C-alpha positions in Angstrom: 27.3 -19.3 -20.5 28.7 -18.6 -17.1 30.3 -15.4 -18.2 27.2 -14.3 -20.0 25.2 -14.9 -16.8 27.7 -12.8 -14.8 27.6 -10.0 -17.4 23.8 -10.1 -17.4 23.7 -10.0 -13.6 26.0 -6.9 -13.6 23.9 -5.2 -16.3 20.7 -5.8 -14.3 22.3 -4.4 -11.1 22.5 -7.7 -9.1 26.3 -7.4 -9.0 27.2 -4.0 -7.6 31.0 -4.4 -7.6 33.3 -7.0 -9.2 35.7 -6.7 -6.2 33.0 -7.5 -3.7 31.4 -10.3 -5.8 32.3 -13.1 -3.4 30.9 -11.2 -0.4 27.7 -10.3 -2.4 27.2 -14.0 -3.3 27.8 -15.0 0.4 25.2 -12.5 1.5 22.7 -13.6 -1.0 23.1 -17.3 0.0 22.7 -16.3 3.7 19.5 -14.5 2.9 18.3 -17.5 1.0 19.0 -19.8 3.9 17.1 -17.5 6.2 14.1 -17.4 3.9 14.1 -21.2 3.6 14.2 -21.5 7.4 11.4 -19.0 7.9 9.2 -20.8 5.3 9.9 -24.2 7.0 9.2 -22.8 10.4 6.0 -21.2 9.2 4.8 -24.6 7.9 5.6 -26.3 11.2 3.8 -23.5 13.2 0.8 -23.8 10.9 0.6 -27.6 11.6 0.9 -27.0 15.3 -1.9 -24.4 15.3 -4.1 -26.8 13.3 -3.8 -29.3 16.1 -5.1 -26.9 18.7 -8.4 -27.7 20.3 -8.9 -24.5 22.5 -8.2 -20.8 22.4 -5.6 -21.1 25.2 -3.7 -23.8 23.4 -3.8 -21.6 20.2 -2.5 -18.6 22.2 0.4 -20.8 23.6 1.4 -22.0 20.1 1.2 -18.4 18.8 3.5 -17.1 21.6 5.9 -20.0 21.0 6.0 -19.2 17.2 6.8 -15.6 17.8 9.6 -16.4 20.4 11.5 -18.7 18.0 14.8 -17.4 16.4 
C-alpha cells in the first residue's frame, strides 16, 4: 500500500524528484506546521477580539494580531 501511495503521489505530481523526496516531505511538513499555527493563532485572536468592549481596545488587539510572528 505504501509503494502504491508513493507511485500515485508521483503520478499526480506531488513528488517532483525521487532524489529530493526527503526534502520535499520535510518542506511539506513545515508548511503544515505553519498552517496549523496560523489557524490556532487566528482562533485565539478571534476570541480576544470578541472580548473587546470598545473601538480602541479592538484596534489594540488588531494591531497585536498583525504584529505576531
